[in-house]
N, C-alpha and C positions, 0 to 999 in steps of 0.2 A: 885679663882686664885691659881696657883701652882707656888711655887718658883723654879727657875732654878739653884739655888746655884751658881750664878755668871757665868754660862756657857751660851754662846750665841748659840742658836739653828740655824743650817744652813738649814735644810730641814725637812719636815714632810711628812709621807706617811702612808697608812693604807692598810689592807688586806680586802678581801671580807667578812671575818668572823667578822670584827669589831676591829681587833687589830690595835693600833696606835703606830707607831715608830717615834722617833725623833733622829736626828743626831746633835751633839754639836761640837763647835769649839775645844773641848778638845780631839776629835778623838774617842769618845765613842758613843754608840747607846743606847738610852733610850726607854722604853715603858711606855706609859701612860695607866695605869690600872684604870678602873672605874667600879663601881657597883651601882645598884639601891637599894640594901638592906641596912639595918641599922646594925651597930655593932661598936666595939671599934676603928676600922680602919676608915680612911677617905674614903669617897666615890670615890675620885679621887686622885691618887698619881703617882709620877714619879719614875721609877725603872731603874737603870743602868744595862744593860745586858752584857756589854763587859769588865767590870772591875773585878779585883781580890781583895784580902784582902790587899795586900801591897799598891797598888795604892790608895785604899780607905783610909788607914791610913795616907798616905803621903798627900792626899788631905785635910784631916782634920787638920793635925799637921803643915804642911808647907804651907805658903801662896804662891800664884802664882808668887810673885816676886822672890822667891828663887828657882824656877824651871827653869833650864837652858837648858833642852833637847828641841829639836824642835818637835813640834806637827804637824802632817799632818792631818788636819781636813777633815771629810767627807762632801762633798758639794752636793752630789746627791745620793739618794737611789731609787731603783726600785724593786718592788716585783713581782715575778713570781707566781701568785696564782695557776697555774696549777701544778707546780712542788714543791711549797712551799719552795722557796728559795728567798734570797735577794741579789741583786747586789748593791755594794756601790762604788762610785767614789770619790777619794780624790783630794785635790788641787795639789798634786805631781803627778797626772796622774797614780795613782795606782788603781787597781781594786781588790775589796775584795768580797768574796763569803761567804754567811752565809746560814745555813740550819735550817729550822723550823720543821723538822721531816716529816715523811711520810704523816701524817694527818694535818700538819700545826699547831698543838697544843703543840709541844715539845719545849724544851728550845732552845734559840738561840745559835747556835754553829758555830764558824768560821771555814770554810773549808780550804780556801787558800787565799793568797794575791799575786798578780802578779805586779811586779814593771816595767818590761820592755815589756809591751804590745806593745807600740809604739816604733819602731826602724826606724829612718830615713834612714838607709842604705838599708832597705828592698825595693826591687822594687815591685810596685803594680802588682797584678795578672792581666795579660792581659793589662797592662798599656803602658807607653811610651817605645820607642825603647831603647835597651841597650846602644846605643851610644848617647843618648840624654844628653844634657848638663844641669846641675843643677847649679843655681847661688849659690855662696858661702854664701850669706846672707840669704838664705831660712831658715825660722824658723822651729824649730821642731814642727811637728803637735801635737795637743792636742786632747783629747777626749771631745767632746761637748755633746754627748748623748749616752746612753746605754738603750736598750729595750729588753725585753724577746721575744722569738719566740714561738708561740704556736705549739702544736703537729700537727695541721693541715698544718702548713707551712713546718715543717721539723721534722723528728723523731730523728735525731741525732745532729742537730744544736739547741742550746738552747738560744742564745742571739746574738745581733748584736750591735757593737759599731761604732759610726760615728765620724770620725776625722774632724779636722778643715779644712783639704784640700779636704773634700768630700769623702775620702776613707772610705770603710766600712769593718770592721773586723767581721767575723762570728766565734762565740766561742762555745765551748762545755764544759760541766761540768762532762763528764764521760770519763773513760779511754777506750782504744782500738781505733779502726779505722774502717771506713767504715760503712756499714749498721748495723753491729752488735752492734753499740753503742746505736742505738735506740730501741733495743729489751727490752721489759718490762721496759720502761722508767719510768712508774709510780711507780714501785717497787724499782728501783735503786736509791740510794742516791748520791748526787754529791761528787766527789772525787778530782777534779782538775778544772783548768780554763785555757784553751789553745785555740789558734787560729787554726781553721780548714781550713778556706778559706778566701780570701780577694776579694774585689770588687773595681775596679777603680772608680775614681770620675766621675760624669756625665759630659758631654761636655758643654762648654760654648757657648753662642751665639744662643741658640735655642729659639723659640718663641711659643706662644700658639695660633696659628691661627686655622682655620677650617680644616686643613689638618689632619682630623681624630682625632683632639684634642691633638695630641702629635707627637713627632718625635722619631723614634726608635734610641736607643743609640748604638745598635750593629753595628759594622763595621764603625763607624764614626771616623774621624781623630781628635786627640786631639791637639789643638793649643799649641805650645811650649812656647809661650811668655805670656800666661795667666794661672792663677791658682786660684782655688776657695778659698775664705776666709769665711768659714762657722762659724758663730757666735753662732748659736743655731740650733737645729734640733729636729724633732719629727718623730717617727716611730711607726706604728701600723698596724698589719694585712696586711703586704705587701705594704703599702703606706708610702712614705718617703717625708717629707717636710723640706727643708733646707733654712735658711736665709743667702744669699750670699751678702757680702759687697766688693767684688773684684772691682766693678766699683765705681769710685770716685763720679760720679754724683748722682746715685740713687741705692739703694739696691734692691734686687729682691728675690722672692721666687721661689725655684726650687721644683716642684712636680714630683716625680719619682714613676712609677708603673711598674708592670710586663706587658709586651706586650702580649695582648690576641690574636694577629693575628697568622695565621698559620706559622709554622716554615718552611719558604721556603728555599730550598737548593741553595746555591750560586754556580756558575760554578767553577769547579775544574779540575785539571789535573790528569791523571792517576788514576782516580777513588777515590781520597782522598778528603775529605771535609776540608775546612778551619776551623781553630779553632774558629773563631768568629761566624761561622754559628751554631756551637754546643753550644755556650755559652748562658747564660741567656739573653734573649732580654728584654729591658726595654724601656718605653716611658718617655720622659722628657718634662715638660712644664715649661717655665720661665715666671714669672709674675712680672713686675716692680711695686714696692710699695714704699710708703713713710714710713719711720721709720724702725725700726729693730724689728724682732720677739723676744719676750720674752719667750713665751710658746704657746703650742697648745693642743687641745683636740678634740676627736671624738664627733660628734653630734649623739647620740644614737637614734635608732628608738623610736617611741612612744610606751608607755607600752603595748597597745592592740596589735599593730603589732609585737612587740618583743615577747609577750607571744604566739602569733600565730605561729611564726617561731620556737620558742623553742618547742612548742607542736609537730610540724611536724618533726623537726630534732633532738630532744632530744635523740632518741634511734638509730641514724644512725652513723656508724663509730665511731670516737673518741669522739663523743658527749655523748656516753653512760657513765653514772656516773658523768657527768660534770654538777653540779647543781648550777651554778652561777645564779645571778639575770638575768632574761630574757633579759634585755637591754644589759648587758655586754656579754652574751652568743651569741648574734647576731653578735658580732665582728668576731667570729670564722667562720661564713659563708662568710664574706668578704674575709677571707684568702683563700677560695677556688678559688677565681678569679671571674671575671665578667661574663664570659660565662655561667657557671652552675647556677648562682644565680640571674641574672638580671631580671628573670621573677617574682621573689618573693621578692627581696630586693629593697629598694629605692636607689636612687643615694647617693653615699657616700659624707658626708659633714664633714668638719673639721673647727673648730673655731680657729683663730689665734689671739693671744694677742700681739700687738706690742706697740711701744712707742707712736704711734699716735692714738691708740684705738683698736677696734675689727674689724675683717673682717672674712668672711666665704668663704672657698674654696670648690667648688663643683667639684667632679670628674665625668666626663662624661663616661658613659658606651658605649660599641660599638653600642648598639641599640639606644642610644641617638644620636650618630653621624649619624647613618643611618636615623633616623627620621629627623634630620636637613637637610640631603641631599635630602630627599623626600619633605621637606617643602619648599625649594627654587627652583629656576630654575637651577637645577644642570644638567650639561652635562652628557650624557650617559657614557662617558669615565670615569667619576669619580665613577659612580655606578659600572661599570665593574672593576675599580681598587679596590673598596671595596670588591667585590665578590672574586677577585683574591687574595686579601690580607688575608681575613678570611676563604677562602674556600667556595665552593658553598653550602655545607651542612649547615655550621654555618650561612652564610648569609641568606640562605633560612629560617632557624629557626627564625632569627631575623625579617624577613619579615612576618612570621606567627604571631609573637608577636605583630607587629604593625597592621597587617590586622585584627586579631581577638581581638586586644586591651587587651592583657594579662599583660601589665605592671602594676607596683605597683600603687595603687589608689592615693597615695600622689603626684605622678608626674603629670605634666600638662596633660590635656586631649589631646588625639590624635584626630586630625581633620579627617573628612570623606575623605578629599582629600588625606591626607597622608595614610590613611588606604587603599584607592583604589589604589594608586600608589604602595604600598607595595604588594597588592594582584596581581597586574599586573606583578611586578618583580618576585614574587613567581611562576608565570605561564609562564614567559618568557623563552623559550628554549635557547635563546642566552646567558642567565645568568646562569640558573641552569643546562643546558645541556639536553641531551636526553638519554633514556635508550639504552644500547648497550650490546654487549657480552664482558665480561671481558677477556682481552688477545688479542683482535683483533688488538688493536693499537700497541701492542708489536711486532707484526710481522714485522712492518715497521722498527723496530730498529735493526733488525738482519743484516742489510747491513754492510759491512766492509768498512773501509776507503781505499782510493786508495793505492794499493800496500800492503795492510794488509792481515792478515789471520784470518779467523773466524772458531772457533770450533763449532759454533751453540749454541743453548740453549735448556733447557728442555722444552718440549711441555706440557703445563698444560691444564687440562680440562677447556673448555670454560663454563663460568657461566654468567647468566644475571647480569648486573651491572646497577642499576637504577639511575635515575637522582638525582641532588642535591635537588630537591623538596621533593622527598621521604626521602632522608637522613635528611633533615631539619625537616620534620614531625616526623620522628623517634626520633631525638634529642629533639624536643620540648615535645613530648609525654612522653619520658622516664624521662625527668627532672621534669615534673609535677608529675609523679607517683612514682618517685624514693624514696621519704621519707616514702611511705606507702605500696609499692607493696609486699615486702617479709617480712613484719613485722606483728605481730598479731594485730588485731583490738580491742581486749578485753584483759583486765588484771584483776587479782584478787587483790584487794587492802585491806590490813588489817587495823586495827584500827589506827595504827601509820602512815598510808600513804605509807607503803612499799608494794612492789609487792610480788607475789608468796606466799601469805598467804592462807592456805587451809580453814581457818575459816573466810576469808574476803568476800567481796561482789564483784560482777562482775561489772566493770565500763569500759567505752570506753577509750582507750589509748589517742585518739585525742580529743582536745577541740572542742566545737561546732563552735566557730569562725574559727578555722583552717579548719575544714571540709567544712564550708560554702564558704570560700575563694577559697579553692582548687576545690570545685564543680563548682563555678562560672567560674573559668579559664578553666576547662576541658569542660564545656558546651559551653563556648564561642568558643573554638577551634573547637568543633564538629559542632556547628552551622555554623561557617564559611565554613568548608568543605562541609557540607550538602547544603549550599546555592550555592557553586560553582558547586556541582554536579547537583542540580536542574536547574541552569542556563546553564549547559553544557559548562563550561568554561575550558580552558586549555586542558589537556589530556582527561578530561571527554567529552568534545565536540568532540574531534577527535574519541574517541572510539564509541560514539553514532553515529557518521557519518558513521562508518563501517557497520552498519546494523546488521542483525542477525548473520552474519559470524564472526564479531569481537567483538560485544558488550557483556558485562557481566552484565550490569546494566539496559539496556533498551531492551525490547523484540521486540518492533516495533517502527516505527517512521521514518521520512525522514532524509536525510543527513543534519545535522545541525551543523554549525560551530559557534565559539564564536568570531571570528575576524570581521573586517570591511567587509561589503558587503557579510556577510554569509560565509566568508572564515576563516579557523582556522590558526593561525600562526604556528601550528605544521605540517600542510600539506607540507609546503616547507622544513621543517626539516626532515620529515620522507621519503618523496618521493625523489628518485634520489639524494642521498647524493653526489655522484660524477658522474655527467652525462657523463663525458669523458671516464669513464671506462665501459660504456655499451657494447662496442664491445668485451671486454675481459671477460664479465660476464659469458658467457657460459663456459669458461675455468676454472673459479674459483670453488672450491668445495662449495656445498650448505651449508649455515649457519644453525645452529641448530634451530634458531628462526628468523622469519622475523621481520622487524621493527614494523609492526602492531601488531604482537604477543607480542613483548617486551613491547609495549605501553599498550596493554591490561593487561599484567601481572602486570605492575606497578600500573595501575588503580585498579586492583583487590586487590593488597597489600594495597594501600591507603584506599580502602573501608573497608578492614578488620580492619585497624587501627582506622578508624572513628567509626566503630561499637564497637570496644573495648573502645574507649573514651566515647561513649554514655552509654555503660554498666557501666563503672566506675563512671560516673556522677550520674547514677541512684543508684548505690550502696552507694555512699556518701550521697545522699538525704535520702535513707532508714535508714542509720545509724543515721543521724541527727534526723529523726522522732522518731526512737526507743529511742534515748537518751533523747529526750524531755519528754518521758513518762516513765522514770525511768527504765533503762535497767536492773537494779538489780532485780526489781520485776518481769519483764518479764522473766529473766533468771531462776528465782526460779520455774517457771511453767514447765521448762524442766527437764528431768531426769538427773541423775548424769552423765551418759555416754554422753548425748548431751551437758551437761554443760561443760564437759571437752573438747569436740570437739569445742565448741564455744570459749573457752579461747585459744585454740591452732590454731584457724582459722586465716589464713592470708588474707590480702585484695585480693591477687591474687586468692586464693581459693574461696573467696566470689564471685568474678567476673566470674571465668572461670570453676569452678569445680561443679560436681553434689552435693557433700556434702555441699558446700556453698549455693547452691540453696535450698537444703532441710532445712538447718538451717534458711535461710531467711524466708522460708515459715512457719516454726514453730514459729519464732518470730512475723511474721505478724499475725499468728493465735492467739497467746497470746495477741497481741495488740487489735485485733478485739474482742476477748472474753471480754477483759477489757471494751471495749466500749459498747458491747452488754449487759453485765451482769447488775444485779440490781444496782450495785454501779457505773456503767459507767457514764461518763460525756459527752456523745455525742451520735450520731447516726452513723449507718453504712454509710449513705450518706456523712456525713462530712469527716470521715477519708478515705473513699474510693475515694473521689474526690482528696484528696491530694496524695494518693498512685497512682492513675491512671495517674495523671498529672506529678508526680515527678519520678516514677519508674515503667513504664508500663511493662517492661520485668519481674519484680518481682511480679507485681499485675496487671493481665489483666482483661478482661471483664468477663471471667468465674469465676475468684475469686470474683469479685464484686457481681455476681449473687449468688454465693454460700453463702457469708456472709449475703447478703440481705435475703436469704431464712432462714438462721440461726436466723436472727433477727425476722422474722415472727414467727418462731417456738418458740422463747423465749417469745414473746408477747402472743402467743397462750397458752403457759403453765401457764401464769398468769391470764387467763380469765376463768371465770366459766360458761359463756354462751356457750352452745354446738354449736349453730349455728355460732356465731362469731368465735369460735375456729376452726370449720371445714372450714370456709372461709379462715382464715389465713393459715391453714395447706394446703388447696388446692392451695393457691397462692404460698406457698413455694414449693409445688410439681411441679407446672407448671414452676417455675424458674429452678428447678433442672433437669427437663426433657430436658432442652436445653443444659445442660453440664453434660451428664451422666458419662463421664470418668474423671471428675475433682472433684467429690464429695468424701468426706471422709465417706464411708459407715458405718464404725464401730460406728461413733458418730451420723451421721445425721439420720440413720435408727432407732437408739435407741430413738431419740427424737420423730420420727413419731410413734414408737411403744408405747411410753408412752401416746401419744395423741390418740391412737387407730385408727390411719389412716393407715390401713394395705395395702391400694392400693399402697402407696408409698413404704412401706416395701418390697413389692413384685416386683413392676415395676422398681424401681431404680437399685437394684442389677442386675436384668436381662438385663436392658438396658446397664449397664456398661460391663457386660459379652459379650453382643453382640458387643459393641464398641471395645472390645479387639480382637475380631475375627469377623470382619464385614462380611467377605466373607465365613464364616463357613469352613475355611480351616482345622481346627482341626477335625471337625466332618466328613468332606469328606476325610480326610487323604491326603490333598494336601499341606502339609507343611513339611519342613525339620525336621528331628528328634531332632535337637539341640534346636529349638524353640518350638517344640510340647509340651514337658513336662512343660516348663515355662508358656506358655499361658494356658495350661490345669490347672495348679496349680492356676493361677490367676482367671480363671473362677470358679474353685471350691471354692475359697475364697469368691467370690460373692454369690455363691449358699448357702454357710454356713450362710450368714446373714438371709436368709429366713428360713433356717432350725432352726436357733437359736430362731427365733420368735416363731416357733411352739413349740420348747422345753420350752420356757418361759411360753406359755399358758398352756402347759401340766404339768408344774411344775417340769420339769427335768432339771438338770444342763446343762449348755451350753458347747458344745465341742469346738466351735470356739471362737475366741477372740473378745470380745465386748468392746466398749468404756464405760467409766464411765457414769452413769446416771446423766445427766446434768439438767434435768428438775426437777421441785420441786412441781408441782401441781397435777399430775395425776399418782401417783404410788400406788394407793389403789388396794386392791384385787378385782378380777373379779368374779362375780357370775357364777355358772355352765352354766346357759342358755346363758349368753353373751359369755362365753368362747367357747362353742360349735358353736355359731354364727361366732365368729372371726376365729376359725379353719376352718369352712366351707368356709368362705370368702377367706382365704389364699389359700386353696386347689383349689377353683374354679378359682381364678386369676392365680394361677400357671399353671393349666392345659390349660388355654387359651393361654399361651405363647408357640410359636412353637419352642421348644428347647428340643429335645429328650434326650440329655445328662442331662439336668436339671431335666427332668421328672424321670429319673432313680434315681437321688439323692433324689428327693421328695418321690418316692415310697418306697425306702429303709428306709428313715427316718420315714415315717408313719408306716411302719411295725415295726421298732425299737421302736417307741413310743407306740405301741399297738393300733394304730388308723386304724385297718383293716376294720372296718365297714365304716368309712369315705372314705377310699381308694377305696373300692369296689363300693360305691355309687357315688362318684364324680370323679373317675379315668377317664383318657382320653382314646382315641381310641387305644393308644399304650400300654395299661396296659396288654392286653393279651400276646403280644409279649414279654414284659418284664418278666412276670411270667413264660412264657415258657422257655426263655433263662436262667433265674435265676434258674429254677428248673431242667435244663438239660433235657428238654422234648425231646422225640424222634423227629427226623426230619420230620416225617409225620405230617401234619396239621390235626386238627380235621375237618373232612368233614361230609357230609350228611350221613344219616343212610344207604343209599345204598352202601356206600364205605366200611362199616364194613363187615368183612368176618364172615362166620358162623362156620368155622373150629376152633377147639381148638388149633391147632398148631400155627396159626397166632396170636391168642389172647395172647398166652404165650410169643411170641417174641416181647417185648414191649420196650426194651431199656437197656442201660448200668446200672450198679449198682448206686443206689441213696442214698446219705448220709442223715443223720438226719437233718442237717442244710438246705438241699435242699427240704426236704419234705414239709416244711411250705409254700413254693411258690406254689407247686402243690395243696396243700389243699386250698390255697386262689384262685387258678385258678378254682378249682372245685366249690367253693362257688360263684365265679363270674358267672360261667355258670348257676348255680342254680338261682342266682339273676336275670339274664337276660333271664331266661326261656329256655336256651339251655341245655335240659336235656340229650341229647345224649353225648354232650361234657363232661358234668359232670360225666355221667356214665363211660365214657372211662377213665377220670382222676382218678376216684375212683378205677377202675379196675387196673390201673397201680400202684396205691398205695398199693392195696391189694396183688399184685403179684410182688412187687418190690424186686430186689436182692440187697444184701448188701455185702460190701467188708469184713466185720467182723461180728461176732456173736453179739457183743455188740450193734450194730446199728440196728439189725434185729427186726422188730416189733413182738409182741406176737401174738399168734393165735387169741386171743380175738380181738386184734386191726385189724388183717386182716379180721376177720369175720365182724367187724363193717363196714370196707370199702366195703366189698362185699354186705352187707345188704343195705347200702346206694346206691350202684351202681344199685342194683335191683330196688329199689324204684324210682330212676331217670329214669331207662329204662321203667318202667311201666308208669311213668308220661308222658314220651314222647309218648308211644303208645296210651294213653288215649287222649292226647291233639292233636295228629296229625290227620289231615284230610286224610282219606284213598284215596281220589281221587287226592290229591296234594302231600302228603308226606308219602308214604307207609313205614311202619316199618317192618323189617324182624323179625317175631316172634321167630325164632330160636335163635336170639341173646339174647332175654329176657330169653328163656328157658335155654340157656347155662349158663347165669349168675345165674339163680335161682339154677340150679343143682350144680354149683361150690360153691355157698354160702351154700347150704344145706349140701353138702359133707363136707365142712370145719367145719360147725357147728356140724355135727354128730361126726366127728373124734375128735374134741376138747372135746365134751361131753364124748365120750368113754374113752379118756385119763384121764379125771378127775374122772372117776368112780372107777377104781381100777388099780393095777399095772399090766403091760403087760410084757410078756416074750420078750427076745431079738428077737426071731423068729417072734412074732407077730408085734413088732415094725418095723422090717425090711420089712416083706411081706405086712402088712396092712397100713403102714404109710409112710415109707421112699421111697419105690419104686413107689407107686402110685403118690406121689407128687414130684417125680424127685429130691429127696434129695440125690444126688449121693455121696457127700462128707460124709454125715452121714452114708450112706451105707458102705463106705470103713472103717470108724471108727468102725462100728458094727462088720464087718468081722474081723478086727484086734483084737478087744476086745474078740471075740469068738474064737480066735486062729484057724481061718479057714485055713485048710490045702489045700483046693482046690481039684478040680478034676484032671484028668490026664493032661490036657493042660491049667488049670486055665481059662477056657473060661468065667466064670461069672465075675471074677475080671477084666479080660481084657476088657470085654464089658462095665463094669461100668466105668473104666478109660477112655475108648474111648468116652462114653457119657459125662463124666465130662469135658474132654478136649474140646469136641465139644461145650459144653455149654459155657465154658470159652472163647473159640475163638470167639464165636458169640457175647459175651458181650463186650470184650475188646481186642480182637486180641491176638497175641502171647505174648505180655507183660502180659496180664491178665492170660493167661494159665500158663506162667512160674511162676507167683506169686502163683497160685493155687497149682502147683506141689511142690513148695518150702514149702508152708504152710501145705499141707496135708502130704507130704512125711516126714516132720520132726516129725510128730506124729506116723509114722509107723517105723517098724524095717527094716533097709536096708538089713539085712541078710535074712529076710523073703521074698523070691521071690514070695510067693503066693499073698501077698497083695500089693507088690510094684514091678510090672514087669517093670524094667527099660528099657528093650529092646523095649517094645511096646510104652512106654512113650517117649523115646528118638527118635524113628523113627517117631512117630506121630508129635512131635513138630518140628523136623528138616525138615520134608516134608512141614509142614504148613509154617514154616519160609521161606523156599526157594520159595514156591509158592507166598506168599504175598510180598516178597522182589522183585521177578522177575516182578510181575504185578504192582509194585509201590503202592500197597494198604497200606503197612505199612513198616516203616523203622525199621529193625531188626538188632541188632548187631551181630557180629561173635561169641561172647562168651555168649550171653544171655541164650541160652538153656543149655550150659555147666555149667554155674554158677547156674542155677536153679536145675540141677541134683546134683551138689555138695551140694547145700543147702538141698535137699531132703535126701542126704546120710550123713548129719551132717558133711560135710567137708572132708569126706574120698575119696581120689582120686582113690584108687584101684578098687572098684566096678564100678565106672563110666567108667574108662579106659577099664575094662573088657567088658562092654556093647558095647563101641565104637569099640573095637577090634573084637568083635563078629559080629557086623554089617559090618565091613570092610572086614572081611575074609570069611563071610558066602556067599557062591555062590548061595544059594537058593534065597536070597533077590535080588541080582543083582541090586544094586542101579545105578542110572545114574551117569555120570561123574561129573556133577555139584553138585549132592547130595553128592557124595563121596568126592569132594573137600570141601564142607561145613563141612562134618564130620571130615575131617583132620584139618580144622581150629579150630573146637571145641576141638580136641585132643591137639592141640598146646596150647590152652588156659588152659586146665587142667594141662598139663605138667609144664607150667610156674607157675601156682598156687601151684603145688606140690613143685617145686624147691624153691619158695619163702617161703613156710611153713617150709621146711627143714632148710633153712638159718635162718629163724626167730626163730626156736626152739633152734638153736645153739647159736645165738647171744642174746637170751633173749629179743627179741623185737617182734613187730607185723609184719604181712606180708607186710604192707605198708612200714615199715622201712626196711625190707629186700629187697624191690624193688630197693633200691639203688645199690644192687649187679648187677642187670641187666642193670643199667645205667653206669656201669664201675667204681663204687666207691670202691667196695670191690672185693677181689679175693677169690675164693672158698677155697684156702689153709688156709685161716684164720679161717675157720669153724671147723678145726680139723678133726678127723677120726671117730667121733661118728656116723655120718650119712653117712658113706662111702658106705654102702649098698644101701641106697635110692638114693644116687648120681649116683652110677653105673647103677642102674635100669633106672633112668631117661635118662642117656646118651644112654643106649641101645635102649630104646623106641624112643628117638629122632632120632637116626640113622636109625632105622627101618622105621619110618614113613617118614623120608626124602627120602628114596628110593621109598616109595609108591607115593610120590608127583612126583618123576621123571618119574614114569611109567604112569602117567595120560596123556592121549592123548588130551591135551587141549593147548590152546595158551599160550605162555610164559608169557604174561602180566597178565593172570589170575592166574597162579601158582607161579609167582615170589615172591610175598610177603610171601606166606606160606612156600615156600622153604627156603627163607632167614631167616624166623623166626625159623625153626627147626635147621638150620645151626648155627645161632648165639647162640641159646640155648645150642647146643652141644659144641661150642667153649668156651662159658663162663664156662661151667661146667668142661671142660677139662683143661682150662688154669690155671696154678698155680699162676698167677699174677693178 
């Protein structure tokens, strides 16, 4: 017991944190402090919070009898736990405001005290008329109740005071006005206490019949001779209960709530609305009772239900950070109103304590009123009135709640009769309306009144406006998904229970009970919609009756209605809405959509919503199943990136996005691996049954077969019996062949590989590659380029699985990405004999598959791994074509012996230059011919290798290597002549003789070179010329300082043969490359070894001929650049050659050839000009090219190169006139003429 020191306590209250406050008759506030610990202080003691030192001393020194000042004691205290403030009411009708600090743990501080809150001279807001008479003996109203307002009810109003005459005063504790008062209300501390708005007293004489449970107080006339006498009141979350004793016979309880009906506009004049239509609408119910109310309290939901609601709405809007006990937190949901919460909250109950005992007041929600209307023999006019009052959309949403039985489980059960009536009302076009074009009805409102004038109105685009049924479905669905749709489903919870901890564990934000309840409601709604679709009720029946032309849900079927006698009630609504207007229908413009099309559009939209609900229900079921098996453990199997994505994943993304689908698959995979693993507690069949029944869109039949096969492989890895192991592997393979595109190849093939079941390792990836391109569009080239590369990359990833298996057997590191080795029984080393057997098996299985692109990957991998013998032995029929194309073989196919020519000239013309990397393919082709007994083909391949040309000397084979090729070619040719039947396959002996002679000559020359040193004359005459080494010949002549004969006939002939040889090999491009390479080794000033005129004319003629015939695409400056490269970048000698060719009358070039020469001159002059600019600017020619794009002016280059500039200008002007004199069409010469003119203008321009 605690002594009160002679002070009588008037009231006691406490906070949610456990603080207990007491108010005494002495006007002070006390706190009852208590502790469970032991110490020198008492465990429980009373502390005065509002007294000072002086008052404390006077209380101790002077007794109460000597205190003559009047004390105004506090008779009521109310705590606002949301804002941590205390409102106190005294006997003298004063209001005091105290602050407990931002967190509620600070010292009690008095903020303000208001004495004149109640002023009888103030007229109530919206109350009686100004000329109303007030009796002189009317008492001054007193405050009977004060209650805090939550932030859900108002952001800038903080408390409400109820007066004895029923008037309500709304107070604020912050300065300022308007909406700015409510900004950051959690951070602002109270500064004042003032009235912001008032509300008149409810009307008298209303009753609580079945007229929708209450009567609206808006717009009602207040009787002048009656006044409320409120003795006590109770306010909580938008509900007010007052005890009225104005009637002498019996007191009554007045229950006041916000009217949830639609705000219907009252008729007004001149476009202005009345004030009462914009005011807050309330419903008032009067209940006659015996006795007088002493106090009242909310009946909170049961703890389980309250915890479920707090789990759903804890992170929504202003619930964030509001961590009250779940039972009290549910009161905030009631403040949102009945319509948004009647699907999840039970009916509100209030316990009233009066002088006669206890009574319970139950507030009916709109859906409860509708249920009572359906439960009795209610007239249709009352149902229509309900729809008109709440709106078609809201009323249809309530019909859905009753039809699908979505109400709170604590409420009375909904009978099947009520459910069926609600479904019929939901589908009744007379109640919910019909889809129409938005704005069509507005056209009828454009008429003017008689004698009036109309300026018309803005014509808006017509849009489809769906019926109230669709709006109700949207409202019902959105309210179910609202608390989870845009919020994350997982959070990271630290050791202290806080979120956003990096070192915490991943847990689900929602409780299992909340997800189960929400899933049940969503599935009930989806089941109802699906049943109406299957029964073809309502709009579904009408759309089905349209047949193929109008149906979106049924492909075939007769015209079926859902009404009586096979007729749909929608037919009369859709057909001929106004039959009297048929005569004028031809004059009206055609609507964007017909009635049937609008109906089909609404049904399509409802079907999309139904599928969304089904997917959402499956997602909630999946989350429950994952949470049951420790989501933290499953999340640990994911990588860091996927784990971060999981924490950031919202329910919307889980349902609708590709990322959500992938994360769900990964979690299911982790769950299945837990079941399949050695420490698992079940089988695939058990968990798969749950997944297939609960979330088939996340786990379908293919997933079931996949994990069933994984289970077989896991069991096989634990078995030592080879026969049983092969049977299980075969069963897994048979399951996976049915779902080739759903298997995870990187993991599943690794399991098969560890079991040495290589049939699956080969077939499964190839089946998946075939499924990716079932029509072989990539191989046939019948696919757009945008998807070609993507599909080809996916196919190559499938091929790499087989290639990696070969690399593993060969002991080489894998280039592709493979999954971790999940088996534990068969990872031992393989002996060489078994390894060869497995490699042979993989190659044979691979060759049998008809995929040429895969064969190329296989052949290249075998060559890369050094498995040439296996390739040649087990290669497919396309191996020859692969080796030919890979080795850049000549286009002529290897034919019979009769097709071989006997002349040496054709044997030497065998193909373009062959690189070292391509040589191995031709060598393999020759070995393949030898292995298959095709000796003539092998001889020809060896001859090609012996006489192959190379683009550079580093890749050229040695003489010994060429001799080896020729020797083997002779052996193959002899083998062919021995094995051939002279009567069936005659062999030309001259071919063998020619090969023998060529091999003998090469061998003799190589031997001679190795015996002693030879003079340059001997090397030239005996080796270079006989073997057509024209490039070597030119280098020898330059080394010997050959001065040449009178007309340099020998050098010119060698250059002609070298250019012809290069043109034969690779066209003009190869010839230009040879000129650049050989010319750079020679002295351009030495005209004896570098006859530029012969080279230039030879190349320009060849370029013109090949370009004209379309044989080769040659650029205008290719020859000119080659000559500049041969002359080491000096433009003067090259220009001199072109000038000689253009001015020499003996050559007499054709007009087209002369035009081509001028194009080359233009290219040389441009290069010369850029080199001059580059030299001056200290940059490269590429940087100087900006000059020709207009970036620089030549005056910036100074005068150092003035001579070169003048010479270029002079030559440009001269050749410009040459172009003018050409007797060719203008379109042929225009570009060249413009080029010379622009070059001249650029060089002449100072800017």
